[in-house]
C-alpha positions in Angstrom: -28.1 -54.1 -8.1 -26.1 -56.2 -6.1 -24.9 -55.1 -2.7 -21.0 -55.2 -3.8 -22.0 -52.8 -6.6 -24.0 -50.1 -4.5 -21.2 -50.2 -2.2 -18.9 -49.0 -5.0 -21.2 -46.4 -6.1 -20.9 -45.0 -2.5 -17.3 -44.9 -2.5 -17.0 -43.4 -6.2 -19.6 -40.4 -4.9 -17.2 -39.8 -1.9 -14.3 -38.8 -4.4 -15.5 -35.0 -5.4 -13.6 -32.4 -7.2 -11.0 -29.8 -6.3 -12.2 -26.0 -6.9 -10.6 -23.7 -9.1 -11.4 -20.8 -11.3 -14.3 -20.6 -13.8 -13.0 -19.4 -16.7 -10.0 -21.8 -17.3 -11.4 -24.5 -15.2 -8.2 -26.2 -14.1 -7.5 -28.9 -12.1 -6.1 -28.0 -8.8 -6.8 -28.0 -5.1 -9.7 -25.8 -3.1 -8.0 -25.1 0.5 -6.8 -28.7 0.5 -5.5 -30.4 3.7 -3.4 -33.0 4.5 -4.5 -36.5 4.6 -7.1 -37.6 7.4 -7.7 -40.8 8.9 -11.4 -41.8 8.2 -13.2 -43.7 11.0 -16.0 -45.9 10.1 -19.4 -44.6 9.0 -21.2 -43.9 12.2 -25.2 -43.4 10.9 -26.3 -42.1 14.3 -24.2 -40.2 17.2 -25.0 -40.8 20.5 -24.7 -38.2 23.6 -21.0 -38.6 25.5 -19.2 -39.8 22.2 -15.8 -38.3 22.0 -13.6 -37.7 18.9 -9.7 -37.3 19.6 -7.7 -34.9 17.6 -4.4 -36.8 17.4 -6.2 -40.0 15.8 -8.1 -38.0 13.4 -11.8 -39.5 13.9 -14.4 -37.9 12.8 -18.2 -38.8 12.4 -19.1 -39.4 8.8 -22.1 -38.8 6.5 -23.9 -42.2 5.1 -21.9 -42.0 2.0 -18.9 -40.6 3.6 -18.6 -37.5 1.6 -18.8 -35.2 4.5 -17.3 -35.5 8.1 -18.0 -33.6 11.1 -14.6 -33.7 13.5 -10.9 -32.3 14.1 -9.1 -31.1 11.1 -5.4 -30.0 10.7 -4.7 -26.4 10.7 -1.2 -25.0 10.9 0.5 -26.7 14.0 -2.9 -28.0 15.6 -6.6 -28.6 14.9 -10.0 -27.2 14.4 -13.2 -28.8 14.6 -15.5 -28.4 11.8 -17.4 -29.7 8.9 -15.2 -30.7 6.0 -16.0 -32.1 2.4 -13.6 -35.3 1.6 -12.5 -35.0 -1.7 -9.9 -38.3 -1.5 -8.4 -39.7 1.4 -5.9 -36.7 1.3 -7.6 -33.9 0.3 -10.4 -32.1 2.1 -12.4 -28.9 1.8 -13.6 -27.2 5.3 -16.8 -25.8 4.7 -17.9 -24.9 8.3 -15.6 -24.1 11.6 -16.8 -24.1 15.0 -15.5 -21.0 16.8 -13.2 -19.9 14.2 -11.8 -17.2 16.4 -10.2 -19.5 18.8 -6.5 -20.7 18.3 -6.0 -24.2 17.2 -6.1 -26.8 19.7 -3.2 -29.1 20.4 -3.1 -33.0 19.6 -4.2 -34.1 22.6 -7.7 -32.4 22.5 -10.9 -34.2 22.9 -14.2 -33.3 21.6 -17.2 -34.4 23.9 -20.7 -34.5 22.5 -23.0 -34.0 25.5 -26.5 -33.2 26.7 -25.6 -29.4 26.9 -23.3 -29.0 23.7 -20.0 -29.6 22.4 -16.9 -29.2 24.6 -13.2 -29.5 24.1 -10.9 -30.7 26.9 -7.1 -30.3 26.9 -4.8 -32.8 28.6 -2.7 -29.9 30.4 -5.3 -26.9 29.9 -8.6 -25.2 31.3 -11.3 -27.6 32.5 -13.4 -27.1 29.0 -13.8 -24.8 26.1 -17.1 -24.7 24.9 -18.0 -24.9 21.3 -21.8 -25.2 21.1 -24.7 -24.6 23.7 -27.8 -26.5 22.9 -31.1 -25.0 24.1 -32.5 -28.4 24.9 -31.1 -31.6 26.4 -29.4 -33.7 23.2 -29.9 -37.1 22.8 -28.3 -37.8 19.4 -26.7 -36.3 16.3 -26.2 -37.1 12.6 -24.0 -35.7 9.9 -26.3 -35.6 6.9 -25.2 -36.1 3.2 -25.8 -32.3 2.3 -23.2 -31.2 4.6 -25.5 -30.5 7.5 -24.6 -31.4 11.0 -27.8 -32.1 13.0 -28.7 -32.4 16.9 -31.8 -34.1 18.1 -34.0 -34.6 21.3 -35.8 -37.2 22.3 -39.4 -35.7 22.4 -40.6 -38.7 24.6 -37.7 -38.1 27.3 -38.8 -36.3 30.1 -35.4 -34.8 30.6 -34.9 -31.0 31.1 -32.0 -28.4 31.2 -32.5 -25.8 34.1 -30.8 -22.4 33.4 -29.8 -23.5 30.0 -27.9 -20.7 28.0 -29.3 -20.1 24.8 -27.3 -20.3 21.8 -26.8 -16.8 21.4 -28.8 -13.4 21.2 -28.6 -11.5 17.8 -27.1 -11.7 14.4 -23.6 -10.5 14.2 -23.8 -6.4 13.2 -21.2 -4.9 11.4 -19.7 -3.1 14.5 -19.0 -6.7 15.6 -17.4 -7.6 12.5 -15.2 -4.7 12.4 -14.1 -5.6 15.6 -13.3 -9.2 14.7 -15.6 -10.3 17.4 -16.9 -14.0 16.5 -20.5 -15.0 16.5 -20.4 -18.3 15.0 -22.4 -20.4 17.3 -23.4 -17.7 19.2 -26.7 -17.0 17.9 -30.2 -18.0 18.1 -31.8 -19.7 15.0 -34.8 -17.8 13.8 -36.5 -20.5 13.2 -38.7 -23.4 14.7 -36.5 -26.1 16.2 -39.0 -29.0 14.6 -38.8 -27.3 11.3 -35.9 -24.9 10.3 -36.6 -22.3 7.4 -33.1 -22.9 6.5 -33.2 -26.7 5.5 -37.0 -27.0 5.2 -38.9 -29.5 7.0 -37.2 -33.0 6.5 -38.2 -36.4 7.8 -36.5 -37.3 11.0 -35.0 -40.7 12.2 -37.8 -41.2 14.4 -41.2 -39.3 15.1 -39.7 -39.1 18.5 -36.9 -36.8 17.5 -36.8 -33.3 17.3 -34.0 -30.8 15.8 -32.3 -28.7 18.5 -29.4 -27.3 16.4 -27.8 -27.6 13.1 -24.8 -26.3 11.5 -26.8 -25.0 8.7 -28.4 -22.1 11.1 -24.7 -21.1 11.8 -22.7 -20.4 8.3 -19.0 -19.2 8.7 -17.8 -18.6 5.3 -19.5 -20.9 2.8 -23.3 -22.1 2.1 -24.0 -25.5 0.5 -27.1 -26.8 -1.7 -30.2 -26.6 0.0 -28.9 -24.2 2.6 -30.2 -20.3 3.0 -28.9 -17.3 4.5 -31.7 -15.4 6.2 -31.8 -11.6 6.2 -29.6 -10.0 9.2 -27.2 -12.9 8.8 -23.9 -12.9 7.2 -20.7 -14.8 6.0 -17.3 -13.8 6.9 -14.4 -14.6 5.2 -11.3 -16.4 6.3 -8.1 -15.3 7.1 -6.5 -17.3 4.1 -7.2 -20.7 2.3 -5.1 -22.3 5.3 -6.3 -20.1 8.1 -9.9 -20.1 8.9 -9.5 -17.4 11.7 -12.1 -14.2 10.8 -10.9 -12.3 8.0 -11.4 -8.8 6.9 -14.7 -9.3 4.7 -18.5 -9.7 5.5 -21.2 -10.8 3.1 -24.6 -9.9 4.6 -28.4 -9.8 3.6 -29.9 -6.8 5.0 -33.7 -7.0 6.1 -34.3 -4.2 3.5 -33.5 -6.8 0.7 -30.0 -5.5 0.0 -27.1 -7.7 -0.2 -23.9 -6.0 1.2 -19.9 -7.0 0.7 -17.7 -4.8 2.6 -14.4 -4.5 4.7 -14.8 -5.0 8.4 -12.9 -1.9 9.0 -14.6 0.5 6.2 -17.8 2.2 6.1 -18.2 2.3 2.5 -19.4 -1.5 0.8 -17.3 -3.1 -1.8 -20.3 -4.3 -3.5 -24.3 -3.5 -3.1 -27.1 -5.4 -5.0 -29.5 -2.4 -5.0 -32.4 -4.7 -4.4 -33.7 -2.7 -1.5 -37.5 -2.2 -1.8 -38.2 -6.0 -3.0 -38.4 -7.1 0.2 -36.1 -10.1 0.0 -35.5 -12.0 3.2 -33.4 -15.1 2.2 -30.3 -16.0 -0.1 -30.9 -19.6 -1.0 -28.6 -21.9 -2.9 -30.6 -25.1 -4.0 -29.1 -28.7 -4.8 -29.2 -27.8 -8.7 -26.7 -24.9 -8.3 -29.2 -22.2 -8.3 -28.5 -18.9 -6.2 -31.3 -16.8 -6.0 -32.7 -13.9 -3.7 -36.3 -14.9 -2.6 -39.1 -12.8 -1.0 -41.8 -13.9 1.3 -44.4 -13.1 -1.8 -42.5 -15.4 -4.1 -40.4 -12.8 -6.0 -37.0 -14.3 -7.0 -33.7 -12.8 -8.2 -31.1 -15.3 -9.8 -27.4 -14.7 -8.8 -26.4 -17.9 -10.3 -24.6 -16.1 -13.2 -23.6 -17.6 -16.3 -23.7 -21.8 -16.6 -21.5 -23.5 -19.0 -23.4 -26.6 -21.0 -21.1 -29.2 -19.5 -22.1 -28.6 -16.0 -24.6 -31.5 -14.9 -27.0 -31.5 -12.5 -25.4 -34.3 -10.5 -22.6 -31.8 -9.6 -22.2 -30.6 -5.8 -22.3 -26.9 -5.4 -21.3 -24.4 -2.6 -21.0 -20.7 -2.4 -18.0 -19.5 -0.5 -16.9 -15.8 0.6 -12.9 -15.8 -0.2 -10.2 -14.5 1.7 -9.8 -12.0 -1.2 -13.2 -10.6 -0.8 -15.1 -12.4 -3.8 -18.1 -14.5 -3.2 -17.9 -17.3 -5.5 -20.3 -19.8 -6.7 -18.4 -23.5 -7.2 -19.7 -26.1 -9.2 -17.8 -29.3 -8.1 -17.6 -32.3 -10.8 -16.7 -35.8 -9.4 -16.3 -37.2 -13.2 -13.2 -34.8 -13.5 -12.0 -34.0 -10.0 -12.2 -30.8 -10.9 -14.4 -27.3 -10.0 -16.0 -24.6 -12.2 -16.4 -21.1 -10.6 -20.1 -20.4 -12.1 -20.3 -16.8 -10.8 -18.1 -14.2 -8.6 -19.8 -11.3 -6.7 -18.4 -8.8 -7.9 -16.5 -10.1 -10.7 -13.1 -8.2 -11.2 -11.0 -8.7 -13.7 -7.8 -7.4 -11.9 -8.7 -9.1 -8.3 -6.4 -6.3 -6.7 -9.5 -3.7 -7.4 -11.1 -5.4 -4.2 -11.0 -2.7 -1.9 -8.7 -3.0 1.3 -7.7 -6.6 0.2 -4.3 -5.7 1.5 -3.9 -3.8 4.9 -2.4 -0.4 5.6 1.0 0.2 4.4 1.1 -2.6 1.8 -0.1 -3.0 -1.7 -1.7 -5.6 -3.9 0.0 -7.0 -6.9 -1.1 -9.8 -9.2 0.8 -12.8 -9.5 -0.3 -15.3 -12.2 -3.8 -13.7 -11.8 -3.7 -14.0 -8.1 -3.5 -11.2 -5.8 -0.5 -11.0 -3.4 0.2 -8.6 -0.8 3.8 -6.9 -0.4 5.0 -4.4 2.2 5.9 -0.8 1.3 9.8 -0.3 1.2 11.0 0.0 4.9 7.8 -1.9 6.2 7.6 -5.5 7.3 4.2 -7.5 7.9 2.6 -7.2 11.2 1.9 -10.9 11.2 3.7 -12.9 8.5 1.0 -15.8 8.5 -1.5 -13.1 7.8 -0.5 -10.8 4.6 -3.9 -9.0 4.8 -3.2 -7.7 8.5 -0.8 -4.5 6.8 2.8 -3.7 7.5 4.8 -1.3 10.0 7.8 0.4 10.0 11.1 -1.6 10.1 12.5 0.9 12.4 11.1 4.7 13.5 12.6 7.5 11.6 14.8 9.4 14.2 14.0 12.5 12.6 12.8 14.1 9.2 16.1 15.0 8.1 18.6 12.3 7.4 16.1 10.7 5.1 16.0 9.5 1.7 13.3 8.2 -1.0 12.5 4.8 -2.7 10.3 4.5 -5.6 7.6 2.0 -6.5 6.7 1.9 -10.0 2.9 1.9 -11.5 1.1 2.1 -7.9 -2.4 3.4 -8.1 -5.3 3.5 -5.4 -3.5 6.1 -3.0 -4.5 9.6 -4.6 -7.4 10.4 -2.9 -5.7 10.2 0.2 -3.4 13.1 -0.5 -3.4 16.2 1.8 -1.8 18.4 -0.6 -1.5 18.3 -4.5 0.9 20.6 -6.3 2.4 20.8 -9.6 6.1 20.0 -10.4 8.6 20.1 -13.1 9.8 16.4 -12.5 9.7 13.4 -10.3 13.0 14.4 -8.7 11.2 17.7 -7.9 8.5 15.7 -6.3 10.8 13.8 -4.3 12.6 16.8 -3.1 9.2 18.5 -1.9 8.6 15.4 0.1 11.8 15.2 1.6 11.4 18.8 3.1 8.0 18.2 4.1 8.2 16.8 7.9 4.5 15.9 7.5 4.9 14.2 4.3 5.6 10.4 4.2 5.0 9.5 0.8 4.4 11.0 -2.3 2.8 10.0 -5.9 4.2 11.2 -9.2 1.9 11.4 -12.1 2.0 13.7 -15.1 4.0 16.5 -13.3 1.7 16.3 -10.2 2.8 15.6 -7.0 0.5 14.4 -4.4 2.0 14.3 -0.9 0.7 11.8 1.6 0.5 10.7 5.4 0.7 7.5 7.0 -1.2 4.9 6.8 -1.4 4.4 3.1 -4.5 1.8 2.2 -5.9 0.6 -1.0 -2.7 0.5 -2.9 -2.1 -1.7 -5.7 0.1 -2.1 -8.6 -1.4 -1.2 -12.2 1.2 -2.0 -14.7 -0.7 0.4 -17.6 -0.4 3.4 -15.3 2.5 5.6 -15.3 2.3 6.8 -11.4 5.4 6.3 -9.2 5.0 5.9 -5.8 7.9 7.6 -3.3 8.1 6.2 0.0 10.4 8.2 2.6 12.9 6.1 4.4 15.4 6.5 7.3 19.0 7.0 5.8 21.0 3.6 6.5 23.3 3.8 9.4 26.1 2.5 7.6 26.1 6.0 5.4 26.2 7.8 8.7 29.0 5.7 10.2 31.2 6.5 7.0 30.5 10.4 7.2 31.7 10.4 10.9 34.7 8.3 9.9 35.5 11.0 7.3 35.0 13.8 9.5 37.3 12.3 12.4 39.8 11.9 10.0 39.9 15.3 9.0 39.7 16.6 12.4 42.6 14.1 13.7 44.8 15.8 10.9 43.9 19.4 11.9 44.4 18.5 15.7 47.9 16.8 14.8 49.1 20.2 12.8 48.0 22.6 15.6 49.8 20.4 18.0 53.0 20.3 16.3 52.9 24.3 15.6 52.0 24.8 19.3 55.2 22.5 20.2 57.2 24.6 18.0 56.3 27.7 19.3 56.7 26.5 22.9 60.3 25.4 22.6 61.4 28.9 21.1 61.6 30.5 24.5 60.8 30.1 28.1 59.1 33.6 28.3 56.1 31.7 26.1 56.2 28.7 28.5 53.0 29.5 30.5 51.0 30.8 27.1 52.4 27.0 25.8 50.6 25.5 29.0 47.2 27.2 28.4 47.2 26.5 24.6 48.0 22.9 25.2 45.3 22.5 27.9 42.7 24.1 25.8 43.3 22.4 22.7 43.1 18.9 24.9 39.6 19.7 25.7 38.6 20.6 22.1 39.9 17.5 21.1 37.8 15.7 23.5 35.0 17.8 22.6 35.1 17.1 19.1 35.7 13.5 19.1 33.3 11.0 17.3 33.0 9.7 21.0 31.6 12.6 22.4 29.4 15.2 20.5 28.6 17.9 22.8 31.2 20.7 22.6 33.4 22.1 25.8 32.9 25.2 27.2 34.7 27.3 29.9 33.5 28.1 33.2 34.1 31.7 32.2 32.4 31.4 29.1 29.2 30.3 30.9 29.2 32.7 33.8 30.5 35.7 31.6 27.9 38.6 31.9 25.3 36.3 33.3 23.6 37.3 36.6 22.9 33.8 38.4 20.3 35.3 40.5 18.0 37.1 38.4 18.1 34.4 35.7 17.4 31.5 38.0 15.0 29.2 36.3 14.9 26.2 38.8 16.6 24.2 41.4 16.5 20.4 42.5 18.4 18.0 44.7 20.8 17.5 41.7 21.5 20.9 40.8 20.1 24.5 39.7 19.2 25.6 36.4 20.2 29.2 35.0 19.3 30.9 31.7 22.3 31.8 29.9 22.6 34.1 26.5 25.6 32.3 25.1 27.5 33.8 22.4 28.3 30.6 19.8 29.9 31.8 16.4 28.5 34.9 15.3 25.2 34.5 17.2 23.8 34.8 20.7 22.1 32.0 21.4 19.8 31.5 24.8 20.6 28.0 26.7 19.8 26.5 29.8 22.8 25.7 32.1 22.7 23.1 34.9 25.4 23.5 37.6 25.8 19.9 39.4 26.0 19.6 43.0 28.7 17.5 45.0 31.2 16.5 42.1 34.8 15.7 43.0 37.6 15.4 40.7 38.0 11.9 41.2 35.4 11.3 39.0 36.9 12.6 36.0 37.2 9.3 34.3 33.4 8.0 34.9 32.4 11.4 33.7 34.1 10.8 30.7 32.9 7.5 29.9 29.6 8.5 30.8 29.5 11.6 28.2 30.7 9.0 25.7 27.1 7.6 26.1 24.9 10.6 26.6 26.6 12.4 23.6 25.0 9.8 21.1 21.6 10.3 22.2 20.3 12.4 19.5 16.8 12.4 18.8 14.0 15.3 17.7 12.2 14.5 20.8 15.1 14.4 23.6 16.2 17.7 24.8 19.6 18.1 23.2 22.8 18.3 25.2 25.0 21.3 23.7 28.1 20.9 25.5 29.8 20.6 29.2 32.2 22.2 31.4 34.7 20.4 33.7 37.1 23.2 34.5 38.4 22.4 38.2 35.6 21.5 40.5 33.1 23.0 38.4 30.8 20.7 36.5 28.1 22.2 34.4 25.9 20.7 31.5 24.6 23.0 28.6 20.8 22.2 27.2 18.8 23.9 24.6 16.4 26.2 26.0 12.9 25.1 25.8 10.8 28.5 25.8 7.3 27.2 26.4 8.6 25.3 29.7 7.3 21.8 30.8 4.0 20.2 29.8 2.9 20.5 33.3 3.0 24.3 33.2 0.2 24.2 30.4 -2.1 21.2 31.2 -2.5 21.9 35.1 -3.4 25.9 34.2 -6.8 27.2 34.3 -9.1 26.0 31.5 -8.4 28.9 29.3 -5.0 28.2 29.2 -4.7 24.8 28.4 -3.5 23.6 24.9 -6.8 22.0 22.9 -7.2 18.3 22.6 -5.7 17.8 19.2 -2.3 19.5 20.6 -2.4 17.6 23.8 -2.4 14.4 21.7 0.6 15.7 19.5 2.6 16.5 22.5 1.8 12.8 24.0 2.9 11.3 20.8 6.4 13.4 20.5 6.8 12.4 24.0 6.3 9.0 23.4 8.6 8.9 20.5 11.1 10.0 22.5 10.9 7.6 24.9 11.1 4.6 22.4 14.1 6.0 21.1 15.8 5.7 24.2 14.2 2.1 24.7 14.9 0.8 21.1 16.9 2.9 18.7 19.7 4.7 21.2 22.9 2.8 20.9 23.0 1.7 24.5 19.2 1.1 25.9 18.4 3.7 28.5 15.7 3.5 31.0 14.6 7.0 32.2 12.9 6.2 35.4 11.3 9.3 35.7 9.0 10.3 33.1 6.5 13.0 34.3 5.1 16.2 33.0 7.6 18.4 34.4 10.3 16.3 32.5 8.4 16.7 29.1 9.7 20.2 27.8 8.0 22.3 24.7 9.8 24.1 22.2 8.2 27.5 20.5 6.4 25.2 17.9 4.8 23.1 20.3 7.1 20.0 20.0 7.5 17.9 23.1 10.7 16.7 23.9 12.2 14.6 27.0 14.4 15.9 29.6 16.2 15.3 32.8 18.3 12.0 31.8 21.4 13.7 32.7 24.4 12.8 34.6 23.5 14.4 38.1 22.2 11.1 39.4 25.2 9.2 38.2 28.0 11.6 39.6 26.0 11.3 43.2 25.8 7.7 43.0 29.3 7.2 42.0 30.3 9.3 45.2 28.7 6.8 47.6 29.4 3.5 45.4 31.1 1.6 48.1 28.3 2.2 50.5 24.9 0.6 50.9 22.4 3.4 50.6 18.8 3.7 49.8 17.8 6.2 47.0 14.4 7.2 46.2 15.0 8.1 42.1 12.0 9.8 40.6 8.6 11.5 41.4 5.8 10.1 43.7 2.6 9.2 41.4 4.8 8.5 38.5 6.9 5.3 39.3 6.4 1.9 37.6 5.1 -0.4 40.7 8.2 -2.7 40.2 10.3 0.1 41.1 8.5 1.1 44.7 9.3 -2.4 46.1 11.3 -2.1 49.5 14.0 -3.9 50.8 14.8 -5.2 47.2 18.6 -5.2 45.7 19.6 -4.5 42.3 22.7 -4.0 40.3 22.6 -0.9 38.6 24.6 1.3 36.1 22.8 4.4 35.9 23.3 8.2 35.3 20.5 10.8 36.2 17.5 8.7 36.7 18.2 7.0 33.6 19.3 3.4 33.7 21.8 2.3 30.9 21.4 -1.4 30.2 25.1 -2.5 29.9 25.9 -6.0 31.2 29.7 -5.4 31.0 29.6 -2.0 32.7 27.2 -2.9 35.9 28.7 -1.7 39.1 29.8 -4.1 41.7 28.1 -2.4 44.5 24.8 -2.9 45.8 22.1 -0.1 46.6 18.9 -0.6 47.4 16.8 1.7 45.3 13.2 2.8 44.7 13.4 4.6 41.1 11.0 7.3 39.9 8.6 9.9 41.0 5.9 8.8 43.3 2.5 8.5 41.9 4.1 7.3 38.5 6.1 4.5 39.9 5.0 0.9 38.4 3.5 -1.6 41.1 6.4 -3.8 40.7 8.8 -1.0 42.1 6.5 -0.6 45.1 6.1 -4.1 46.2 7.9 -5.5 49.6 10.0 -8.6 48.7 11.5 -10.6 51.7 15.4 -11.0 51.9 17.9 -9.3 49.7 17.3 -10.8 46.4 17.7 -8.8 43.2 14.7 -7.5 41.2 15.2 -7.0 37.2 14.0 -3.5 36.2 13.0 -3.4 32.7 11.8 -0.5 30.2 8.2 -1.2 31.2 8.7 1.0 34.3 8.8 3.8 31.7 5.9 2.5 30.3 4.1 2.7 33.4 5.0 6.4 34.1 3.8 7.5 30.6 0.5 6.0 31.1 0.2 8.3 34.2 1.4 11.0 32.1 -1.5 10.3 29.3 -4.3 10.4 32.0 -3.0 13.7 33.5 -2.8 15.1 29.7 -6.3 13.9 29.2 -7.9 15.3 32.3 -5.5 18.3 32.9 -5.4 17.3 36.7 -2.8 15.9 38.7 -2.6 12.2 39.8 -1.3 12.8 43.2 -3.8 15.1 44.2 -7.2 13.7 43.1 -6.0 9.9 42.8 -6.9 10.7 38.9 -5.9 7.2 37.9 -8.0 5.2 40.0 -11.1 7.6 38.7 -10.4 7.4 35.2 -10.2 3.5 35.1 -13.5 3.4 37.5 -15.2 5.4 34.7 -14.1 3.6 31.8 -14.8 0.3 33.0 -18.4 1.9 34.2 -18.7 3.2 30.4 -18.7 6.9 31.7 -15.6 7.8 29.9 -17.3 11.3 29.6 -16.9 12.1 33.0 -13.3 12.5 33.2 -13.4 15.6 31.4 -14.4 19.1 32.7 -17.0 20.0 29.9 -14.5 19.9 27.3 -15.8 18.6 23.7 -14.0 15.8 22.6 -14.8 13.0 20.1 -15.9 10.4 22.1 -14.1 7.5 20.3 -10.8 9.3 20.4 -11.3 9.9 24.0 -11.9 6.1 24.7 -8.9 5.3 22.5 -6.4 7.6 24.4 -7.6 7.0 27.9 -7.7 3.3 27.2 -4.0 3.4 25.8 -3.2 5.5 29.4 -4.8 2.3 31.3 -3.4 -0.3 29.1 0.2 1.4 30.0 -0.6 1.2 33.7 -1.1 -2.8 34.0 0.0 -4.0 37.2 2.0 -7.0 35.1 4.8 -5.6 33.5 4.3 -8.1 31.0 0.7 -6.7 30.3 2.1 -3.5 29.1 2.8 -2.7 25.6 6.4 -1.5 24.4 6.8 1.9 23.5 7.0 1.3 19.7 3.7 -0.1 20.1 2.2 2.7 22.2 3.6 4.9 19.4 1.8 3.0 16.6 -1.6 3.0 18.9 -1.1 6.8 19.0 -0.5 7.2 15.5 -3.5 5.2 14.7 -1.5 2.3 12.7 -2.4 -0.2 15.7 -5.9 -0.6 17.5 -5.5 -0.4 21.3 -6.2 -3.7 23.0 -8.7 -3.8 25.9 -6.8 -3.6 29.3 -7.7 -6.0 32.2 -10.4 -4.8 34.6 -7.6 -5.1 37.4 -5.2 -2.8 37.5 
């Protein structure tokens, strides 16, 4: 054959098919990427060779069908091996370090004696992709898709202290943590003759194989490649994102093949071949996929092979992002691909377990599974729909809620905590609406299954009559309309009363005194019942009538004194807590009303409710709901026999976190509490925790001295964030109590040197000394720090200020001795580690490293995993 014909044949073989479904075998792309600039064929790659991501350069196999180098992904580039179907279409079959983020366009790949290294123009010194166990001399991209690195056996080169390629195959626990083991485990085969690729001839008798990509598969195996026992394939996040996905395909050393989600202990599929001593899964170049044992036993997994499949085809087997292990046949004659077999075979691809994340469901679109969020939820990561969903906004209470339906939903009935018989779908909806533990319900055949979050494995089945009902918070627009209607009615009533009072007053001078009294009284009732001020007005006589202030004294602080009062409201006697504020003058009436308009709107189930107020002459009193069980400190710092159990302490922490989240993110005006500590977390009779002491006392004291320069310590030692303990820094604030309102247009014009919070609960950024008098911006992360201290105190039932508890817990955690933080209490180790890790994460020195309270709530609920904190504080 003339040389020109041979070259044409080589080019023709480089044009390979696209991968599609087996049943229809249409012509379509198989994880296609954009056009890549092809470099010239390099039969041998020498050490110190480099590739540039911006140039699209690569190292090609002899025929040009496979390439090793940079390929585009998202807005950057990854390093891997790809099959070149055409100049504009490629299929990625192997990725180096898929756990890394894509590299920018200025990245350089270096082939060194020690391994593959990526350097960036403006980045770290070097990012290691692969380490070699021996000094490399050359490499080659083979025509079967295997990239091989050699050493020259005749050379005397050596490597001292060379790190091995890894230690062990990736375990299920590593997979569940999304940890990558690609290129990080040793080949179990002799370097000169790998069991994966069998014995192949070398370019030279002096060359020995020291590393090859076939030993470290990611999500694909190619013809002539095998998967040994103990090794696994990990799916990609999507067809265009090769970050490790949620499925693992593993051959166990007992001969069983498993396919399972990383976050589940139950596999989706098992081959049931244990006991046959199968040790390898092998795909030969003729497309035969089978299990083999050392004794020669074989089990064919190739599936049905249509007659039109030819031996010249190229075969590969891939664990796809949808959790299906597919054997593909790529035909260069028709530029198409055929799915030869699927493991497992599912007519409805949504039946794959956990194909969509928590609080989402799977629906088929043109026979392709797609993920969608439950009503009122959004994707955690829009680029990875399988990551699950979280609430668009947290429900403020379980009263102002509604139900939204999703038809034909199945797969969640086994997650019900209660199943009852009902007469209709509306009865099922009402049952869930009146149950604060119920966040969703499934109605089918007069059966109502009540569910909690998160919901998993949900899917749509058009043939099933089940209806899912999801609980949502009522739209704020509806609440506003109701308020407008109430204000209109109250305004008409007030106007009518004022007219009658005026008519009565002008009838005679004898009634003039009475007229003045009623006018003042109605003026104050109008103030209390308007939309702007929700709390009710009380006269001073109403609050002190029949109350022995000495005997019913509850507590006293620098801001005021608290008493227990039995107050007649309507036809009932209600026990309330009344705080008498100190040092308040009548000149602050305007500021008092302005701040009341803000505080009166802060309503949440986990905030102590402000019921009313009194501002008769010089008397300023606040009326709060009475918390019969006292504070969290009264319980966790008592003797062990009186402490709440572990589950109750976790529930109290979750309630407190929800209250702080409301102040930070859901209140009409963002509020920073600045004094989160167990003494300010009060507990109701039914063990519901509520945040307290974010009232007016500090505001009124600050306003009295707002024309002067002052140094104010706001909070409690041991709980204040680091940024609130800095000395000699100046900040502009508009605050009330210890709470701080983030209102730009109401910021005070005075400058005060303030250390906010309680020592021991203060974040580091509030303790550092700052030179000069420059302003320091305090964010809501100071409350996150204080909450972290409360978490550790609640877990250990000890005070931080007395025993330096936080430092001790951090030391035990990083020494992996977490059980030592408890005094003999029996607690699930994983639960204890998760809560302690959250407390340490909230107490990070850098405010940016602390989570937002919204994420803290979801971590306590188990919706989000808790990231590992930095070893440094």
